[in-house]
N, C-alpha and C positions, 0 to 999 in steps of 0.2 A: 403404335403410337395414339393418343389419346384422339377424341373429335373437338376439333377446337372451333365450327361453327355448327351452326344447325343446319340439318341436314329435310330433314320430312316438315321439320316444325320452323324453317325461316321467315315463312310468312305469320305463322302464328306465335307472339311472344308467350315464352313459357321458361322457367328459371333452368339453367342461368340466363339467359340468354336475354331476356326481357320480364317486361312487365304484364300480367295475366289479363290486367284490367285494358289495355290495350289490343285487345283480342277482336275480331270483329269477320264477320263471311266475306271471304275473299271472293268478289265476285269475277263474271268472263274478263272483264275490262281489265281488273286489275289481276290478273292473274298472268295476263297475256303483256301487259305491260312491266311486269317484275322477271319476266322473262318464261312463263308460260307456253308451253305446245313446243316450246322450241326443241324439247328431247324428243317428242315425237316426229320435228323435221328430221330432224339428224337420223332417227330409224329409219325412216324411208329412203334415206340414201342408202340403205346396208341392206344386203340380204337377208332374208327370213332366219336363215339358217346362224349366222355370225352372229343377232343377235341372240340367237337362244346359247351359244356357244359362249358368249360375254358373259350373260347369266351363270352358267353352268361353271365360268372359270370365278364368277367373284365369290362362289360358294355360298350365295344368301342362303338362307335357311327359312323353312315356313314359320312365321311369325304368329302363327294364331294358336299353336301349344304344341305342333310335335316335331317341329325343328327338322323335317326334310328336306332336304335339297332341293331348291325349287328349280334352278337349271337343268338336274336331273329329272325329275317328275314331267318336262317339258317334252323329252326325250321320247318317253313310251307312249307319245301320240305315235297311229299308226301314220300311214300317207295319206295325203286327202285322195278320196274318192269321190269329190264333186259332189257330195252331199254335205247336211248342215253339221260343224263343228262348233261346241260351243265352249266358252268362258263362263264360270259362276264365281263370282266373287261372294264371301264366305266374311258377312258381315250380322251374323246372329251374335256373337257377340254376349252369350247370356253365361260365361264362364262368372259365379258371383265372385264379387270386388275386381271385374274387370269393366276397363273402361276408357281404354287406349285408344281404340280405333274410333269410337265417337269422336275424340277430338276433331280428328281430319275429317271427318264427316259433318260437322258443325262450321268449323268454320274455313277448312280448304279442299273442297267436296273435288274440283278439278285436277290438282294434283294426282287422287285416284284414278279419276276418270282417264288421263294421259296414261297412266299406267295400263289403265283398262286398253286403248287404243294403242299402244306398244306391244303388250303381248297378246293381243288378237291380232295385229301383222304378223308377230315374229313365228306364233304358231300355227296362221292361216285358219284363223276361231274367227266365222263370221258372224255370232251370234253372239252376248253376252247379256248376261244375267245379273244385276244387284241384289244379292238377297238379303236383305234387313231382319232386325229383329221385331216382331208384331211391337212392343213397349216401345221403341223409336216413333215415336208418333212424329215429333218433330222434326226429327234426324230426316225421317222418310221426304216429307215435304219442302227438306232442303236440298236432299239428294232428287227427287225428283225434277226440282230445278233446273239442278245443273245440268241434268243430261238435258232437257231441252234446250240450255244455252247451247251447250255441245252440238247438238242438231242444228240448232239456226244461225250457228256459225261454220255450218260445215264439217265439223270433227267424225260425227256420224251422218248417216244417211246414203241415200242412192246413187250419191256421186260418187260415193269411195271418199277415202281420209282424208281430211283436210283439206275440205274442198276440191278433190280432186287429185291433188296432188300423186295420189295413190289408185290406181283402177281397184284395189282391193275394197271390198264396202263392209261394216260394220253396222249391226243394230244395236241397241241397248237398250235395255228394260230394266225397271226396277221390281222385283217381287218382294210384299211385307210376308214375314212368318206370322204364325198365331199362336207364338209366344211360348214352342215348348226347347228346353234345353237340349235335348237329341237331336234337334234339327241341327246344330251344332257339330256333327260328324257330317263328313261328305255326303256319304250317300244318302242318309236322314232329308238333308238339305234337299238332295235331288228330286228323293220322292214331293216333298211339300212344294217346290219348281213345277211338279208336273198336275199338282193339285191331289194329292194323294194325302194321306193320313205317314205324317212326318216318323220313319220309323226306318231304320239302317237295313240297308241289304246286304245278303250274304255273298262274299267276295272269296275268290274270282266271280264274272269279270270285273276288274276295275275300272275305275270311272273312264280314264284314257282310253280305254278299248272301247267301253259300252257304258256311257253314262247318261246324264240328261237326254232321257227321248229314246234313251237306246244309242246314241251316237256317243261319237271320241268328245270325251270333256275331261278339260281340266277346271281343278275346284282351289283356287288360292285366296287365303286369309288378304283382308284388305292394306295392314300395314306392309306385306307383303309385296303385295302390287305398288305401291306405293313408294317403294324401294326403286323396284325396274327402272325409270325412266332417271332417276340420278345414276346409276350403275349406267346406262349407253350412254349418257352425257361423260360423265368423266372417266370411265374405265371400269377393268374388274381391280386391277391394281390399285386403285384409288380406296375403291370401298375395302379389300384388304387391309388397308391402313388404319384402318379403327377395328374396335373389338380386340379381340385374344386367342390367340392359339391354345389349342386343346394343351391341359397341363398333365392327362390323362393317355393320352395318344388317339386320341378320337379325333373325328371331323373337329377343325375349329370353328370359334364364334365371331365371323371377323362382322363389322357395321356396326351402324346405332339401332338402339333401340327404344322404343316407347315404353315407359316404365308407370305404371300407375299405382301411387303408395295412397293406402286409404288406413283406416286404423288411429291405433293410438300415439299419434303424431301430432305435432303443431300445426303442421303447415300440407294436407294432404295433397296431392295433385298428379300431373301428367311432367312425366321429366324424360326428355331425350337425353340419352346417356349412351360411353360406351358399353356392347355386353362384357362383362366382365368384372363390372365394378363391386366392391363388397356391399354388403346391406347396410352393415354399420353406417358405411359411406355416404351412402343415399339416404338414408336415416336423418344421421346427423349435419349431414354439410347442405341436402336439397329441401327434402321436407320440416327441418324446423327441430329436429331430436324428438326425444321420447316425450309425450306430453306428459305436464304438471311434474318433469324430473322422476320419472315412474324408469325404473328398473324393466330392460328387456327380456320378455319372458319365452315368446317364439311368435312364427310368423307363417302365414300362411304363404310360400315363395311364389306362385304364378299362378293364380285359380284352386279353387278346394280341392280337385281331383289330384295337384299333385303330391298330397300328402304337406305334412310341415316341416318348418327348422327348428330344432328345442333350443331350450335357455343357453347351451356351450356352441353354437352357430351362427350368433350375430356377425360373425364376418365371413361368411360365404359367398363364395363369388356369384354372382350373378350371370352365369354362361349354360350353355348346353349340357355341362359336365355335372351341373350342380344335383342331378339325378345319382348317378354315380360316385358321388366323393359323398354326399353327405345322406346317402338311405330315403333317396325321392323318387318318385315316379318320372320328374324331368324339370324341366327349366318353367313349360307352361308359358302362358302370354307373361311372364316376367313383372305378374302387377300384384307387389306385397301386401299384405295385410299385416300391420303388427300387432301383437299383444303386449300388454303389459304385466305386469306382475301380478296384480289384480286378478287376471282373466283365470274361469273358470272353466279347466280345459275339459270337462267333462260335459260340460253344458254345451261347451264347441263341440265336440264330436257327435252330441246326440242333434244338435241344430243342423249341420252338414249332410248326414245321415238321414236326416227328415227329408231335406231337399232333396238327395238321390230318389227316397224313396218314391218322393211325388212325381221327380220328371222320368223315371224308369218307363221306357213305349209296352212294357210287360213283355214284350216278344218272347224274351228267354225266362227260362224259371228260374236260375240261380239271381238274375237280377231282381225279379218280380219278388219275386219269395224270399233272399237272402237280406236285401235290403229290408224289407219289412223285420222279419229277424230281427235283424241289428237293431234298430230303432226301437221295439219291444227291450231288446237289452240292454239298451242305454238308457231307456227312461226307467228302470227297475235300479240299475246302478246310482241312478241320477237321485232317485227318493231314498236311495241308502235300504232298500230292499230286495240287493244280490246277493250274494254267496262270493267268494273267491272262483266254484267253478263258472259259472254265469260268466265273468272277464275270461276264462278262459273262453268258453263255448264263444264270446264276441268273436275274438280272434281266429279261433277255427271257420265259423262263418264267412269272415273275412276273406281269408284267404281262399277260401273253394270258390269265388265268385269273380269273374272278367275272363278275357283275353289271353292273359298269360296261364292261367290254368287249364285255359283252352273249353270254358265253358258258355260265352256268349259271343254275339256275333260284333258289338262293337265296345268299346272303351269306358262306358258309363257304368258299369262294374267294377271296372278297374279303379275309378274314380272313390269310389266307396271303399273296394276293400285300401287302397294307401292311406286311404284320409282315417279308416280306423288303427288299421296297425300303427301307422307312426304318429299319434297320437297317443294310443296308448304305449307303446315302448319308448319313448319320448318324452311321457307324463304320467310314467307309472303310479308313480306317488299320489298323485291326484286322486289315481282309480281306486288306490289300496286301500284309502281312507274313508270311500263310500261302501267296500264290499265287508262281510263279514267272511269271517273261515268257515270253509266249506264242513261240515261235519262227515266224516266215515266212520261209518258205522264199526264197532270191532268183535269181530266173533270168538264166542268166548266156546273153547273145545272142553270137554271133559278128559 
């Protein structure tokens, strides 16, 4: 059953629900007048375990990139022991071409904060940190003001949730990052909140057991947290009426999804749609079609770390099965960047690898050195100074780095790997015209 009315953006006009020109920051007063914090009120009348079960039954999957079941993650927490327990909300959003979370922060921050309060109550977490990327300067001011409004109106603070409706007390703080892409990885984020250099930790232990300040911690993405309130208000079955079942026998892709479309389209923007919508329909019906009427060549489907879709994959369904079905790492953030027929895919690959090279924390040798060598090889190929041997070497370097070969701590190297191999394999002709045949000397015997 398709989404029939906006869920996350009902206060934020987005196509096809309204005119983006009508957008404005929703204040606390307006949020309450339009039903805000009623979801929290309902949650506080429920047992915390029941809320966890409801979110688990909804099969809400993480919207930050990995697609891990949210409710299942919550069950990994150990029982409360009287010490601090944390929620960290991941608004790093440093994945190139991704800007969906920013929409919620810009215009409806209290939807996120209501989700924060419900999550903290459900999981018995007494302290929340909202981690926002350093480049989001204005968004940080907006979010900080909303947090202060929540304190002023008794949502957070020493009196207990919602002006003392519950004795459970929650504090919420905003923490600005310093501009590191790797802080999008949950343990790198935790290191940054602790005031350390943002680089990933070796796991286990996992954050649910030993996270922020070595205490039990849940890390959730902004959009994921924003879905919690509507699920509590309407029930798991309501949420499962949107989205789609798996077509390959895996977990389903339920619920609405914010999809930010950029690149060579006439109307780039953020759209709230069902998971499972074909990319071609997203482009043609919602993003105004291909710019200048040019042909589709490819797409970065959900952030550059997920790899690319090829020219024959324009009808790919944007759900969590996309990795299995279309030879990619996964759906990622579901924010596609559309590339037209004139796009130089060698330059695209070189630019993506340059980004990963610069953003590597340097902790793991395969990532630190492999991305450097991949970038050098791509520069050589782009200049026409390489042979087919260099192209083979590029694929070999890429496939030797990442969590999946078991050589790195976090998935940044996998992003480099999947970007390289999907672009080279799906656009091989673009590379072969740039390389010279590899000369193999012939041994003459008498």
